[in-house]
PQR file with spaces between the fields and no chain letter, atoms N, CA, C, O and H, PARSE charges and radii, in Angstrom:
ATOM       1  N    MET     1      12.087   25.883  -29.029 -0.4000 1.5000
ATOM       2  CA   MET     1      11.461   26.847  -28.157 -0.0000 2.0000
ATOM       3  C    MET     1      10.410   26.155  -27.301  0.5500 1.7000
ATOM       4  O    MET     1       9.599   25.391  -27.823 -0.5500 1.4000
ATOM       5  N    VAL     2      10.409   26.402  -26.035 -0.4000 1.5000
ATOM       6  CA   VAL     2       9.490   25.772  -25.104 -0.0000 2.0000
ATOM       7  C    VAL     2       8.221   26.612  -25.003  0.5500 1.7000
ATOM       8  O    VAL     2       8.282   27.827  -24.811 -0.5500 1.4000
ATOM       9  H    VAL     2      11.068   27.023  -25.611  0.4000 1.0000
ATOM      10  N    THR     3       7.076   25.952  -25.134 -0.4000 1.5000
ATOM      11  CA   THR     3       5.814   26.679  -25.054 -0.0000 2.0000
ATOM      12  C    THR     3       5.434   26.938  -23.606  0.5500 1.7000
ATOM      13  O    THR     3       6.022   26.370  -22.686 -0.5500 1.4000
ATOM      14  H    THR     3       7.027   24.966  -25.290  0.4000 1.0000
ATOM      15  N    LYS     4       4.436   27.811  -23.414 -0.4000 1.5000
ATOM      16  CA   LYS     4       3.985   28.133  -22.066 -0.0000 2.0000
ATOM      17  C    LYS     4       3.414   26.913  -21.366  0.5500 1.7000
ATOM      18  O    LYS     4       3.602   26.741  -20.162 -0.5500 1.4000
ATOM      19  H    LYS     4       3.958   28.272  -24.162  0.4000 1.0000
ATOM      20  N    ALA     5       2.713   26.059  -22.118 -0.4000 1.5000
ATOM      21  CA   ALA     5       2.116   24.869  -21.521 -0.0000 2.0000
ATOM      22  C    ALA     5       3.191   23.934  -20.971  0.5500 1.7000
ATOM      23  O    ALA     5       3.035   23.375  -19.885 -0.5500 1.4000
ATOM      24  H    ALA     5       2.560   26.198  -23.096  0.4000 1.0000
ATOM      25  N    LYS     6       4.274   23.764  -21.714 -0.4000 1.5000
ATOM      26  CA   LYS     6       5.360   22.900  -21.254 -0.0000 2.0000
ATOM      27  C    LYS     6       6.017   23.470  -20.008  0.5500 1.7000
ATOM      28  O    LYS     6       6.331   22.737  -19.070 -0.5500 1.4000
ATOM      29  H    LYS     6       4.401   24.218  -22.596  0.4000 1.0000
ATOM      30  N    LYS     7       6.223   24.787  -20.004 -0.4000 1.5000
ATOM      31  CA   LYS     7       6.819   25.417  -18.835 -0.0000 2.0000
ATOM      32  C    LYS     7       5.926   25.252  -17.615  0.5500 1.7000
ATOM      33  O    LYS     7       6.413   24.984  -16.517 -0.5500 1.4000
ATOM      34  H    LYS     7       5.967   25.382  -20.766  0.4000 1.0000
ATOM      35  N    ALA     8       4.630   25.411  -17.801 -0.4000 1.5000
ATOM      36  CA   ALA     8       3.689   25.289  -16.688 -0.0000 2.0000
ATOM      37  C    ALA     8       3.691   23.870  -16.142  0.5500 1.7000
ATOM      38  O    ALA     8       3.647   23.672  -14.928 -0.5500 1.4000
ATOM      39  H    ALA     8       4.234   25.629  -18.693  0.4000 1.0000
ATOM      40  N    ASN     9       3.741   22.874  -17.034 -0.4000 1.5000
ATOM      41  CA   ASN     9       3.743   21.485  -16.596 -0.0000 2.0000
ATOM      42  C    ASN     9       5.023   21.145  -15.833  0.5500 1.7000
ATOM      43  O    ASN     9       4.981   20.411  -14.846 -0.5500 1.4000
ATOM      44  H    ASN     9       3.776   23.035  -18.021  0.4000 1.0000
ATOM      45  N    ARG    10       6.148   21.670  -16.281 -0.4000 1.5000
ATOM      46  CA   ARG    10       7.404   21.394  -15.570 -0.0000 2.0000
ATOM      47  C    ARG    10       7.397   22.053  -14.204  0.5500 1.7000
ATOM      48  O    ARG    10       7.884   21.483  -13.228 -0.5500 1.4000
ATOM      49  H    ARG    10       6.183   22.267  -17.083  0.4000 1.0000
ATOM      50  N    ALA    11       6.844   23.259  -14.137 -0.4000 1.5000
ATOM      51  CA   ALA    11       6.824   23.991  -12.877 -0.0000 2.0000
ATOM      52  C    ALA    11       5.915   23.306  -11.866  0.5500 1.7000
ATOM      53  O    ALA    11       6.225   23.280  -10.675 -0.5500 1.4000
ATOM      54  H    ALA    11       6.448   23.722  -14.930  0.4000 1.0000
ATOM      55  N    THR    12       4.796   22.749  -12.326 -0.4000 1.5000
ATOM      56  CA   THR    12       3.858   22.103  -11.406 -0.0000 2.0000
ATOM      57  C    THR    12       4.181   20.636  -11.203  0.5500 1.7000
ATOM      58  O    THR    12       3.604   19.996  -10.324 -0.5500 1.4000
ATOM      59  H    THR    12       4.544   22.770  -13.294  0.4000 1.0000
ATOM      60  N    GLY    13       5.089   20.089  -11.994 -0.4000 1.5000
ATOM      61  CA   GLY    13       5.460   18.690  -11.837 -0.0000 2.0000
ATOM      62  C    GLY    13       4.408   17.740  -12.346  0.5500 1.7000
ATOM      63  O    GLY    13       4.171   16.695  -11.739 -0.5500 1.4000
ATOM      64  H    GLY    13       5.558   20.608  -12.709  0.4000 1.0000
ATOM      65  N    MET    14       3.761   18.084  -13.465 -0.4000 1.5000
ATOM      66  CA   MET    14       2.719   17.243  -14.039 -0.0000 2.0000
ATOM      67  C    MET    14       3.183   16.714  -15.401  0.5500 1.7000
ATOM      68  O    MET    14       3.953   17.365  -16.107 -0.5500 1.4000
ATOM      69  H    MET    14       3.953   18.933  -13.959  0.4000 1.0000
ATOM      70  N    ILE    15       2.698   15.518  -15.750 -0.4000 1.5000
ATOM      71  CA   ILE    15       2.921   14.972  -17.084 -0.0000 2.0000
ATOM      72  C    ILE    15       1.578   14.514  -17.631  0.5500 1.7000
ATOM      73  O    ILE    15       0.669   14.166  -16.877 -0.5500 1.4000
ATOM      74  H    ILE    15       2.072   14.989  -15.176  0.4000 1.0000
ATOM      75  N    LYS    16       1.470   14.519  -18.945 -0.4000 1.5000
ATOM      76  CA   LYS    16       0.256   14.032  -19.602 -0.0000 2.0000
ATOM      77  C    LYS    16       0.583   12.684  -20.221  0.5500 1.7000
ATOM      78  O    LYS    16       1.567   12.544  -20.947 -0.5500 1.4000
ATOM      79  H    LYS    16       2.208   14.802  -19.557  0.4000 1.0000
ATOM      80  N    VAL    17      -0.250   11.697  -19.929 -0.4000 1.5000
ATOM      81  CA   VAL    17      -0.049   10.340  -20.421 -0.0000 2.0000
ATOM      82  C    VAL    17      -1.203    9.999  -21.352  0.5500 1.7000
ATOM      83  O    VAL    17      -2.369   10.199  -21.011 -0.5500 1.4000
ATOM      84  H    VAL    17      -1.050   11.811  -19.339  0.4000 1.0000
ATOM      85  N    LYS    18      -0.866    9.477  -22.542 -0.4000 1.5000
ATOM      86  CA   LYS    18      -1.874    9.139  -23.537 -0.0000 2.0000
ATOM      87  C    LYS    18      -1.827    7.649  -23.826  0.5500 1.7000
ATOM      88  O    LYS    18      -0.748    7.076  -23.974 -0.5500 1.4000
ATOM      89  H    LYS    18       0.081    9.314  -22.819  0.4000 1.0000
ATOM      90  N    MET    19      -2.993    7.020  -23.907 -0.4000 1.5000
ATOM      91  CA   MET    19      -3.068    5.600  -24.236 -0.0000 2.0000
ATOM      92  C    MET    19      -3.015    5.462  -25.755  0.5500 1.7000
ATOM      93  O    MET    19      -3.898    5.956  -26.456 -0.5500 1.4000
ATOM      94  H    MET    19      -3.870    7.485  -23.787  0.4000 1.0000
ATOM      95  N    ILE    20      -1.979    4.788  -26.265 -0.4000 1.5000
ATOM      96  CA   ILE    20      -1.779    4.664  -27.706 -0.0000 2.0000
ATOM      97  C    ILE    20      -1.965    3.241  -28.206  0.5500 1.7000
ATOM      98  O    ILE    20      -1.982    3.010  -29.415 -0.5500 1.4000
ATOM      99  H    ILE    20      -1.262    4.386  -25.696  0.4000 1.0000
ATOM     100  N    GLY    21      -2.105    2.282  -27.292 -0.4000 1.5000
ATOM     101  CA   GLY    21      -2.277    0.894  -27.692 -0.0000 2.0000
ATOM     102  C    GLY    21      -3.399    0.239  -26.911  0.5500 1.7000
ATOM     103  O    GLY    21      -3.735    0.673  -25.809 -0.5500 1.4000
ATOM     104  H    GLY    21      -2.091    2.470  -26.309  0.4000 1.0000
ATOM     105  N    SER    22      -3.969   -0.794  -27.475 -0.4000 1.5000
ATOM     106  CA   SER    22      -5.074   -1.495  -26.847 -0.0000 2.0000
ATOM     107  C    SER    22      -4.573   -2.530  -25.846  0.5500 1.7000
ATOM     108  O    SER    22      -3.508   -3.121  -26.028 -0.5500 1.4000
ATOM     109  H    SER    22      -3.695   -1.146  -28.370  0.4000 1.0000
ATOM     110  N    VAL    23      -5.346   -2.740  -24.796 -0.4000 1.5000
ATOM     111  CA   VAL    23      -4.981   -3.743  -23.792 -0.0000 2.0000
ATOM     112  C    VAL    23      -5.577   -5.112  -24.118  0.5500 1.7000
ATOM     113  O    VAL    23      -5.407   -6.063  -23.355 -0.5500 1.4000
ATOM     114  H    VAL    23      -6.211   -2.261  -24.648  0.4000 1.0000
ATOM     115  N    ILE    24      -6.271   -5.211  -25.245 -0.4000 1.5000
ATOM     116  CA   ILE    24      -6.828   -6.499  -25.660 -0.0000 2.0000
ATOM     117  C    ILE    24      -5.677   -7.462  -25.916  0.5500 1.7000
ATOM     118  O    ILE    24      -4.785   -7.161  -26.709 -0.5500 1.4000
ATOM     119  H    ILE    24      -6.409   -4.439  -25.865  0.4000 1.0000
ATOM     120  N    GLY    25      -5.685   -8.593  -25.267 -0.4000 1.5000
ATOM     121  CA   GLY    25      -4.642   -9.589  -25.447 -0.0000 2.0000
ATOM     122  C    GLY    25      -3.410   -9.373  -24.585  0.5500 1.7000
ATOM     123  O    GLY    25      -2.465  -10.160  -24.646 -0.5500 1.4000
ATOM     124  H    GLY    25      -6.409   -8.837  -24.623  0.4000 1.0000
ATOM     125  N    CYS    26      -3.411   -8.318  -23.784 -0.4000 1.5000
ATOM     126  CA   CYS    26      -2.267   -8.046  -22.905 -0.0000 2.0000
ATOM     127  C    CYS    26      -2.415   -8.818  -21.595  0.5500 1.7000
ATOM     128  O    CYS    26      -3.531   -9.137  -21.183 -0.5500 1.4000
ATOM     129  H    CYS    26      -4.179   -7.680  -23.735  0.4000 1.0000
ATOM     130  N    PRO    27      -1.304   -9.115  -20.946 -0.5600 1.5000
ATOM     131  CA   PRO    27      -1.377   -9.768  -19.639  0.2800 2.0000
ATOM     132  C    PRO    27      -2.099   -8.887  -18.616  0.5500 1.7000
ATOM     133  O    PRO    27      -2.128   -7.663  -18.743 -0.5500 1.4000
ATOM     134  N    GLU    28      -2.661   -9.513  -17.630 -0.4000 1.5000
ATOM     135  CA   GLU    28      -3.453   -8.815  -16.611 -0.0000 2.0000
ATOM     136  C    GLU    28      -2.632   -7.762  -15.862  0.5500 1.7000
ATOM     137  O    GLU    28      -3.171   -6.722  -15.485 -0.5500 1.4000
ATOM     138  H    GLU    28      -2.637  -10.507  -17.526  0.4000 1.0000
ATOM     139  N    LYS    29      -1.344   -8.012  -15.639 -0.4000 1.5000
ATOM     140  CA   LYS    29      -0.502   -7.029  -14.949 -0.0000 2.0000
ATOM     141  C    LYS    29      -0.376   -5.742  -15.758  0.5500 1.7000
ATOM     142  O    LYS    29      -0.371   -4.648  -15.193 -0.5500 1.4000
ATOM     143  H    LYS    29      -0.906   -8.857  -15.945  0.4000 1.0000
ATOM     144  N    GLN    30      -0.274   -5.872  -17.080 -0.4000 1.5000
ATOM     145  CA   GLN    30      -0.186   -4.687  -17.926 -0.0000 2.0000
ATOM     146  C    GLN    30      -1.515   -3.938  -17.957  0.5500 1.7000
ATOM     147  O    GLN    30      -1.534   -2.707  -17.955 -0.5500 1.4000
ATOM     148  H    GLN    30      -0.278   -6.760  -17.539  0.4000 1.0000
ATOM     149  N    ARG    31      -2.612   -4.667  -17.986 -0.4000 1.5000
ATOM     150  CA   ARG    31      -3.933   -4.035  -17.932 -0.0000 2.0000
ATOM     151  C    ARG    31      -4.094   -3.258  -16.626  0.5500 1.7000
ATOM     152  O    ARG    31      -4.621   -2.145  -16.615 -0.5500 1.4000
ATOM     153  H    ARG    31      -2.596   -5.666  -17.988  0.4000 1.0000
ATOM     154  N    ALA    32      -3.640   -3.851  -15.540 -0.4000 1.5000
ATOM     155  CA   ALA    32      -3.748   -3.203  -14.240 -0.0000 2.0000
ATOM     156  C    ALA    32      -2.887   -1.938  -14.186  0.5500 1.7000
ATOM     157  O    ALA    32      -3.280   -0.944  -13.575 -0.5500 1.4000
ATOM     158  H    ALA    32      -3.212   -4.755  -15.549  0.4000 1.0000
ATOM     159  N    THR    33      -1.736   -1.975  -14.813 -0.4000 1.5000
ATOM     160  CA   THR    33      -0.862   -0.804  -14.839 -0.0000 2.0000
ATOM     161  C    THR    33      -1.510    0.342  -15.604  0.5500 1.7000
ATOM     162  O    THR    33      -1.502    1.484  -15.145 -0.5500 1.4000
ATOM     163  H    THR    33      -1.417   -2.782  -15.309  0.4000 1.0000
ATOM     164  N    VAL    34      -2.069    0.038  -16.763 -0.4000 1.5000
ATOM     165  CA   VAL    34      -2.747    1.071  -17.561 -0.0000 2.0000
ATOM     166  C    VAL    34      -3.943    1.614  -16.804  0.5500 1.7000
ATOM     167  O    VAL    34      -4.185    2.820  -16.793 -0.5500 1.4000
ATOM     168  H    VAL    34      -2.076   -0.890  -17.136  0.4000 1.0000
ATOM     169  N    ARG    35      -4.677    0.736  -16.181 -0.4000 1.5000
ATOM     170  CA   ARG    35      -5.847    1.154  -15.401 -0.0000 2.0000
ATOM     171  C    ARG    35      -5.414    2.000  -14.205  0.5500 1.7000
ATOM     172  O    ARG    35      -6.096    2.958  -13.841 -0.5500 1.4000
ATOM     173  H    ARG    35      -4.481   -0.244  -16.190  0.4000 1.0000
ATOM     174  N    GLY    36      -4.291    1.651  -13.598 -0.4000 1.5000
ATOM     175  CA   GLY    36      -3.761    2.412  -12.471 -0.0000 2.0000
ATOM     176  C    GLY    36      -3.341    3.819  -12.857  0.5500 1.7000
ATOM     177  O    GLY    36      -3.330    4.722  -12.020 -0.5500 1.4000
ATOM     178  H    GLY    36      -3.737    0.873  -13.894  0.4000 1.0000
ATOM     179  N    LEU    37      -2.999    4.004  -14.108 -0.4000 1.5000
ATOM     180  CA   LEU    37      -2.689    5.349  -14.600 -0.0000 2.0000
ATOM     181  C    LEU    37      -3.957    6.159  -14.849  0.5500 1.7000
ATOM     182  O    LEU    37      -3.892    7.365  -15.087 -0.5500 1.4000
ATOM     183  H    LEU    37      -3.008    3.271  -14.788  0.4000 1.0000
ATOM     184  N    GLY    38      -5.107    5.496  -14.793 -0.4000 1.5000
ATOM     185  CA   GLY    38      -6.371    6.191  -14.988 -0.0000 2.0000
ATOM     186  C    GLY    38      -6.850    6.201  -16.425  0.5500 1.7000
ATOM     187  O    GLY    38      -7.722    6.991  -16.787 -0.5500 1.4000
ATOM     188  H    GLY    38      -5.160    4.516  -14.600  0.4000 1.0000
ATOM     189  N    LEU    39      -6.283    5.325  -17.251 -0.4000 1.5000
ATOM     190  CA   LEU    39      -6.648    5.280  -18.668 -0.0000 2.0000
ATOM     191  C    LEU    39      -7.672    4.179  -18.908  0.5500 1.7000
ATOM     192  O    LEU    39      -7.525    3.059  -18.420 -0.5500 1.4000
ATOM     193  H    LEU    39      -5.574    4.683  -16.958  0.4000 1.0000
ATOM     194  N    ARG    40      -8.710    4.515  -19.668 -0.4000 1.5000
ATOM     195  CA   ARG    40      -9.771    3.554  -19.934 -0.0000 2.0000
ATOM     196  C    ARG    40      -9.944    3.253  -21.411  0.5500 1.7000
ATOM     197  O    ARG    40     -10.293    2.130  -21.775 -0.5500 1.4000
ATOM     198  H    ARG    40      -8.829    5.425  -20.064  0.4000 1.0000
ATOM     199  N    ARG    41      -9.704    4.243  -22.274 -0.4000 1.5000
ATOM     200  CA   ARG    41      -9.955    4.043  -23.698 -0.0000 2.0000
ATOM     201  C    ARG    41      -8.802    4.596  -24.542  0.5500 1.7000
ATOM     202  O    ARG    41      -7.978    5.380  -24.072 -0.5500 1.4000
ATOM     203  H    ARG    41      -9.420    5.156  -21.979  0.4000 1.0000
ATOM     204  N    MET    42      -8.778    4.165  -25.782 -0.4000 1.5000
ATOM     205  CA   MET    42      -7.721    4.579  -26.708 -0.0000 2.0000
ATOM     206  C    MET    42      -7.720    6.094  -26.890  0.5500 1.7000
ATOM     207  O    MET    42      -8.780    6.718  -26.937 -0.5500 1.4000
ATOM     208  H    MET    42      -9.447    3.528  -26.164  0.4000 1.0000
ATOM     209  N    HIS    43      -6.539    6.677  -26.991 -0.4000 1.5000
ATOM     210  CA   HIS    43      -6.319    8.100  -27.250 -0.0000 2.0000
ATOM     211  C    HIS    43      -6.793    9.008  -26.113  0.5500 1.7000
ATOM     212  O    HIS    43      -6.868   10.226  -26.279 -0.5500 1.4000
ATOM     213  H    HIS    43      -5.679    6.170  -26.953  0.4000 1.0000
ATOM     214  N    GLN    44      -7.107    8.424  -24.977 -0.4000 1.5000
ATOM     215  CA   GLN    44      -7.468    9.228  -23.811 -0.0000 2.0000
ATOM     216  C    GLN    44      -6.187    9.795  -23.204  0.5500 1.7000
ATOM     217  O    GLN    44      -5.169    9.107  -23.140 -0.5500 1.4000
ATOM     218  H    GLN    44      -7.046    7.435  -24.842  0.4000 1.0000
ATOM     219  N    VAL    45      -6.241   11.043  -22.763 -0.4000 1.5000
ATOM     220  CA   VAL    45      -5.097   11.701  -22.149 -0.0000 2.0000
ATOM     221  C    VAL    45      -5.459   12.059  -20.718  0.5500 1.7000
ATOM     222  O    VAL    45      -6.508   12.652  -20.469 -0.5500 1.4000
ATOM     223  H    VAL    45      -7.069   11.602  -22.816  0.4000 1.0000
ATOM     224  N    VAL    46      -4.591   11.699  -19.772 -0.4000 1.5000
ATOM     225  CA   VAL    46      -4.784   12.059  -18.373 -0.0000 2.0000
ATOM     226  C    VAL    46      -3.548   12.792  -17.886  0.5500 1.7000
ATOM     227  O    VAL    46      -2.451   12.593  -18.408 -0.5500 1.4000
ATOM     228  H    VAL    46      -3.739   11.217  -19.974  0.4000 1.0000
ATOM     229  N    GLU    47      -3.729   13.628  -16.900 -0.4000 1.5000
ATOM     230  CA   GLU    47      -2.620   14.387  -16.329 -0.0000 2.0000
ATOM     231  C    GLU    47      -2.319   13.813  -14.953  0.5500 1.7000
ATOM     232  O    GLU    47      -3.212   13.690  -14.115 -0.5500 1.4000
ATOM     233  H    GLU    47      -4.620   13.790  -16.476  0.4000 1.0000
ATOM     234  N    ARG    48      -1.066   13.466  -14.725 -0.4000 1.5000
ATOM     235  CA   ARG    48      -0.645   12.855  -13.470 -0.0000 2.0000
ATOM     236  C    ARG    48       0.555   13.615  -12.905  0.5500 1.7000
ATOM     237  O    ARG    48       1.273   14.297  -13.636 -0.5500 1.4000
ATOM     238  H    ARG    48      -0.340   13.566  -15.405  0.4000 1.0000
ATOM     239  N    GLN    49       0.759   13.486  -11.603 -0.4000 1.5000
ATOM     240  CA   GLN    49       1.936   14.060  -10.963 -0.0000 2.0000
ATOM     241  C    GLN    49       3.177   13.369  -11.529  0.5500 1.7000
ATOM     242  O    GLN    49       3.171   12.160  -11.762 -0.5500 1.4000
ATOM     243  H    GLN    49       0.176   12.931  -11.009  0.4000 1.0000
ATOM     244  N    ASP    50       4.223   14.136  -11.744 -0.4000 1.5000
ATOM     245  CA   ASP    50       5.470   13.580  -12.264 -0.0000 2.0000
ATOM     246  C    ASP    50       6.276   13.022  -11.096  0.5500 1.7000
ATOM     247  O    ASP    50       7.143   13.697  -10.540 -0.5500 1.4000
ATOM     248  H    ASP    50       4.227   15.118  -11.555  0.4000 1.0000
ATOM     249  N    THR    51       5.973   11.778  -10.735 -0.4000 1.5000
ATOM     250  CA   THR    51       6.652   11.107   -9.632 -0.0000 2.0000
ATOM     251  C    THR    51       7.393    9.882  -10.177  0.5500 1.7000
ATOM     252  O    THR    51       7.100    9.426  -11.282 -0.5500 1.4000
ATOM     253  H    THR    51       5.269   11.230  -11.186  0.4000 1.0000
ATOM     254  N    PRO    52       8.333    9.357   -9.425 -0.5600 1.5000
ATOM     255  CA   PRO    52       9.021    8.142   -9.866  0.2800 2.0000
ATOM     256  C    PRO    52       8.069    6.960  -10.045  0.5500 1.7000
ATOM     257  O    PRO    52       8.300    6.105  -10.900 -0.5500 1.4000
ATOM     258  N    GLN    53       7.006    6.907   -9.249 -0.4000 1.5000
ATOM     259  CA   GLN    53       6.045    5.812   -9.360 -0.0000 2.0000
ATOM     260  C    GLN    53       5.310    5.864  -10.697  0.5500 1.7000
ATOM     261  O    GLN    53       5.156    4.841  -11.365 -0.5500 1.4000
ATOM     262  H    GLN    53       6.819    7.601   -8.554  0.4000 1.0000
ATOM     263  N    VAL    54       4.866    7.030  -11.080 -0.4000 1.5000
ATOM     264  CA   VAL    54       4.144    7.183  -12.345 -0.0000 2.0000
ATOM     265  C    VAL    54       5.092    6.944  -13.512  0.5500 1.7000
ATOM     266  O    VAL    54       4.720    6.283  -14.482 -0.5500 1.4000
ATOM     267  H    VAL    54       4.991    7.862  -10.538  0.4000 1.0000
ATOM     268  N    ARG    55       6.311    7.471  -13.435 -0.4000 1.5000
ATOM     269  CA   ARG    55       7.301    7.244  -14.496 -0.0000 2.0000
ATOM     270  C    ARG    55       7.592    5.743  -14.649  0.5500 1.7000
ATOM     271  O    ARG    55       7.746    5.249  -15.766 -0.5500 1.4000
ATOM     272  H    ARG    55       6.614    8.008  -12.648  0.4000 1.0000
ATOM     273  N    GLY    56       7.665    5.032  -13.534 -0.4000 1.5000
ATOM     274  CA   GLY    56       7.895    3.587  -13.573 -0.0000 2.0000
ATOM     275  C    GLY    56       6.751    2.845  -14.226  0.5500 1.7000
ATOM     276  O    GLY    56       6.970    1.891  -14.973 -0.5500 1.4000
ATOM     277  H    GLY    56       7.540    5.434  -12.627  0.4000 1.0000
ATOM     278  N    MET    57       5.521    3.280  -13.949 -0.4000 1.5000
ATOM     279  CA   MET    57       4.356    2.645  -14.573 -0.0000 2.0000
ATOM     280  C    MET    57       4.381    2.857  -16.084  0.5500 1.7000
ATOM     281  O    MET    57       4.065    1.946  -16.849 -0.5500 1.4000
ATOM     282  H    MET    57       5.342    4.055  -13.343  0.4000 1.0000
ATOM     283  N    VAL    58       4.754    4.052  -16.508 -0.4000 1.5000
ATOM     284  CA   VAL    58       4.836    4.345  -17.942 -0.0000 2.0000
ATOM     285  C    VAL    58       5.933    3.503  -18.587  0.5500 1.7000
ATOM     286  O    VAL    58       5.765    3.030  -19.711 -0.5500 1.4000
ATOM     287  H    VAL    58       5.011    4.792  -15.887  0.4000 1.0000
ATOM     288  N    LYS    59       7.046    3.311  -17.895 -0.4000 1.5000
ATOM     289  CA   LYS    59       8.149    2.497  -18.430 -0.0000 2.0000
ATOM     290  C    LYS    59       7.777    1.017  -18.555  0.5500 1.7000
ATOM     291  O    LYS    59       8.335    0.313  -19.396 -0.5500 1.4000
ATOM     292  H    LYS    59       7.183    3.695  -16.982  0.4000 1.0000
ATOM     293  N    LYS    60       6.848    0.540  -17.733 -0.4000 1.5000
ATOM     294  CA   LYS    60       6.436   -0.867  -17.782 -0.0000 2.0000
ATOM     295  C    LYS    60       5.596   -1.182  -19.009  0.5500 1.7000
ATOM     296  O    LYS    60       5.577   -2.322  -19.474 -0.5500 1.4000
ATOM     297  H    LYS    60       6.394    1.112  -17.050  0.4000 1.0000
ATOM     298  N    VAL    61       4.896   -0.172  -19.540 -0.4000 1.5000
ATOM     299  CA   VAL    61       4.019   -0.406  -20.694 -0.0000 2.0000
ATOM     300  C    VAL    61       4.255    0.642  -21.787  0.5500 1.7000
ATOM     301  O    VAL    61       3.316    1.332  -22.185 -0.5500 1.4000
ATOM     302  H    VAL    61       4.911    0.754  -19.162  0.4000 1.0000
ATOM     303  N    PRO    62       5.493    0.772  -22.279 -0.5600 1.5000
ATOM     304  CA   PRO    62       5.771    1.816  -23.275  0.2800 2.0000
ATOM     305  C    PRO    62       5.064    1.578  -24.611  0.5500 1.7000
ATOM     306  O    PRO    62       4.883    2.510  -25.395 -0.5500 1.4000
ATOM     307  N    HIS    63       4.670    0.341  -24.867 -0.4000 1.5000
ATOM     308  CA   HIS    63       3.973    0.023  -26.111 -0.0000 2.0000
ATOM     309  C    HIS    63       2.490    0.380  -26.037  0.5500 1.7000
ATOM     310  O    HIS    63       1.800    0.362  -27.056 -0.5500 1.4000
ATOM     311  H    HIS    63       4.817   -0.416  -24.230  0.4000 1.0000
ATOM     312  N    LEU    64       1.994    0.702  -24.847 -0.4000 1.5000
ATOM     313  CA   LEU    64       0.590    1.028  -24.671 -0.0000 2.0000
ATOM     314  C    LEU    64       0.340    2.510  -24.353  0.5500 1.7000
ATOM     315  O    LEU    64      -0.743    3.026  -24.630 -0.5500 1.4000
ATOM     316  H    LEU    64       2.555    0.716  -24.019  0.4000 1.0000
ATOM     317  N    VAL    65       1.331    3.190  -23.776 -0.4000 1.5000
ATOM     318  CA   VAL    65       1.146    4.583  -23.390 -0.0000 2.0000
ATOM     319  C    VAL    65       2.313    5.428  -23.874  0.5500 1.7000
ATOM     320  O    VAL    65       3.391    4.919  -24.181 -0.5500 1.4000
ATOM     321  H    VAL    65       2.210    2.770  -23.551  0.4000 1.0000
ATOM     322  N    ALA    66       2.067    6.746  -23.935 -0.4000 1.5000
ATOM     323  CA   ALA    66       3.118    7.696  -24.317 -0.0000 2.0000
ATOM     324  C    ALA    66       2.936    8.965  -23.503  0.5500 1.7000
ATOM     325  O    ALA    66       1.823    9.305  -23.104 -0.5500 1.4000
ATOM     326  H    ALA    66       1.191    7.159  -23.686  0.4000 1.0000
ATOM     327  N    ILE    67       4.030    9.658  -23.263 -0.4000 1.5000
ATOM     328  CA   ILE    67       3.982   10.944  -22.590 -0.0000 2.0000
ATOM     329  C    ILE    67       3.861   12.010  -23.671  0.5500 1.7000
ATOM     330  O    ILE    67       4.691   12.080  -24.577 -0.5500 1.4000
ATOM     331  H    ILE    67       4.934    9.382  -23.587  0.4000 1.0000
ATOM     332  N    VAL    68       2.824   12.841  -23.573 -0.4000 1.5000
ATOM     333  CA   VAL    68       2.574   13.888  -24.570 -0.0000 2.0000
ATOM     334  C    VAL    68       2.772   15.255  -23.934  0.5500 1.7000
ATOM     335  O    VAL    68       2.938   15.368  -22.720 -0.5500 1.4000
ATOM     336  H    VAL    68       2.149   12.785  -22.837  0.4000 1.0000
ATOM     337  N    ASN    69       2.755   16.280  -24.753 -0.4000 1.5000
ATOM     338  CA   ASN    69       2.955   17.655  -24.270 -0.0000 2.0000
ATOM     339  C    ASN    69       1.840   18.014  -23.373  0.5500 1.7000
ATOM     340  O    ASN    69       1.803   19.127  -22.850 -0.5500 1.4000
ATOM     341  H    ASN    69       2.620   16.189  -25.740  0.4000 1.0000
């Protein structure tokens, strides 16, 4: 069953991205990608437009970020 929050996010074209891994020891390109998503600290959640660019950034660092409800 889909909740109201999920329906609202799909209708507005938004996704929530959560930082699940640390950037300590990661290459600079990966740090820049996480920073470009607007994430600064562990377990922080940000809401971004669901665009191919944002989806691509999430795919580049799947070990550091996750898409949450």
